[in-house]
C-alpha positions in Angstrom: -23.0 46.1 -48.6 -24.0 42.7 -48.3 -24.2 40.6 -51.9 -27.6 39.7 -51.0 -30.3 42.2 -52.0 -32.5 43.9 -49.6 -36.5 43.2 -49.9 -36.8 46.7 -51.3 -34.2 46.5 -54.0 -35.2 42.8 -55.1 -38.8 44.1 -55.3 -37.6 47.3 -57.3 -35.7 45.1 -60.0 -38.8 42.2 -60.3 -41.3 45.4 -61.2 -38.6 46.9 -63.2 -37.8 43.6 -65.2 -41.5 42.9 -65.5 -42.4 46.2 -67.1 -39.3 45.7 -69.3 -40.6 42.1 -70.4 -43.7 43.5 -71.0 -42.8 46.8 -73.1 -40.8 44.1 -75.2 -44.3 42.6 -76.0 -46.0 45.3 -76.0 -44.2 47.2 -78.5 -46.2 45.7 -81.5 -49.3 48.1 -80.1 -47.4 51.1 -80.6 -48.1 52.6 -77.4 -45.4 53.8 -74.9 -45.4 52.7 -71.2 -47.2 56.0 -70.0 -49.9 55.7 -72.5 -50.8 51.8 -71.6 -50.4 52.7 -67.9 -52.8 55.6 -68.4 -55.0 53.3 -70.3 -55.1 50.2 -67.8 -55.7 52.7 -64.6 -58.4 54.5 -66.5 -60.1 51.1 -67.5 -60.5 50.9 -63.7 -61.6 54.3 -62.9 -63.9 55.7 -66.1 -65.3 58.9 -65.2 -62.2 60.3 -63.2 -61.2 63.7 -63.7 -57.3 64.5 -64.8 -56.0 65.5 -61.3 -57.5 62.3 -59.8 -55.7 59.9 -62.5 -52.6 62.1 -62.3 -52.6 61.2 -58.5 -53.3 57.1 -59.2 -50.2 57.6 -62.0 -47.6 59.6 -59.3 -47.4 62.1 -62.2 -47.8 65.5 -62.8 -51.1 66.6 -64.2 -49.4 68.6 -66.9 -47.6 65.1 -68.0 -50.8 63.5 -68.0 -52.5 66.0 -70.1 -49.6 65.5 -72.9 -50.3 61.6 -72.3 -54.1 62.0 -72.7 -53.4 64.1 -75.9 -51.6 61.4 -77.8 -54.6 59.0 -76.4 -57.1 61.4 -77.7 -55.7 61.6 -81.4 -55.4 57.9 -81.8 -59.2 57.8 -80.5 -58.7 55.5 -77.6 -60.1 57.6 -75.0 -62.4 61.2 -74.6 -62.6 64.1 -72.2 -66.2 64.9 -71.2 -66.7 68.3 -69.3 -68.1 67.9 -65.8 -71.8 68.3 -65.4 -71.4 71.8 -63.1 -68.0 72.5 -63.4 -66.3 73.6 -66.9 -63.2 73.5 -65.5 -63.2 69.7 -65.0 -62.7 67.1 -67.8 -63.5 63.5 -67.2 -61.9 61.0 -68.7 -63.5 57.9 -70.5 -62.1 54.9 -72.9 -63.8 54.9 -76.2 -65.0 51.5 -77.7 -62.0 51.3 -79.9 -59.5 50.8 -76.4 -61.5 48.0 -75.7 -59.5 45.4 -78.4 -56.5 47.1 -77.1 -56.5 46.4 -73.7 -57.7 43.4 -74.1 -54.3 42.4 -76.3 -52.7 44.5 -73.2 -54.4 42.0 -70.6 -52.9 38.9 -72.8 -49.5 40.1 -73.2 -49.7 40.7 -69.3 -50.8 37.4 -68.5 -48.0 36.1 -70.6 -45.7 38.1 -69.1 -46.1 37.0 -65.7 -46.6 33.2 -66.6 -43.0 33.7 -67.8 -42.3 35.4 -64.4 -43.7 32.9 -62.1 -42.6 29.9 -64.1 -41.3 27.0 -61.9 -43.5 28.5 -58.8 -46.4 26.3 -57.6 -49.7 27.3 -57.1 -49.6 27.2 -53.2 -45.7 29.3 -53.4 -47.9 32.0 -56.1 -50.6 31.9 -53.3 -48.4 32.9 -50.5 -46.6 35.3 -52.6 -49.8 37.4 -53.0 -50.7 37.1 -50.2 -47.5 38.4 -48.3 -47.2 40.8 -51.1 -50.6 42.3 -49.9 -50.3 42.2 -46.3 -46.8 44.2 -46.8 -49.3 46.8 -49.2 -51.5 47.0 -46.3 -49.3 47.7 -43.8 -47.8 50.2 -45.6 -50.7 52.1 -46.6 -51.6 52.1 -43.3 -48.2 53.5 -42.1 -48.1 56.1 -45.3 -51.6 57.4 -43.8 -49.5 58.4 -40.2 -46.7 61.1 -39.5 -43.5 59.5 -39.3 -42.1 60.1 -35.7 -39.6 62.7 -35.3 -37.3 60.0 -33.6 -37.4 58.1 -37.1 -36.4 61.2 -38.9 -32.7 61.5 -40.1 -31.6 65.0 -40.2 -28.6 65.2 -41.7 
């Protein structure tokens, strides 16, 4: 294998290190990575049902239930019953979560600034553009089945 990392490995490593550095900074907030990720996604999707949030987070629904239980115990989120389907719970942030989210955003800004140190504004814009195009391409590709000729049977 080449000494030069592939794009996939490099993207994975950068994402992992961003999470690791954020976790180092966020330790003082008393949240696990799963908890702060759940809060971050919920803040942009209030009123979503548990299954929908589990899908966005790419976790099993039972795993999310445990995370939500902990966040509810801390008074950060609340579950409300769906108006027409008693089996469905809708998720909302509590007022107590908003200052914590603000701290998380500040920590995220600091972590991103640290990661992008020495990268010019023009390079940042180009990086974001390229990554956005790649994401769009992959979202589209994932909506299409893989051609049988592309699969590896073994």
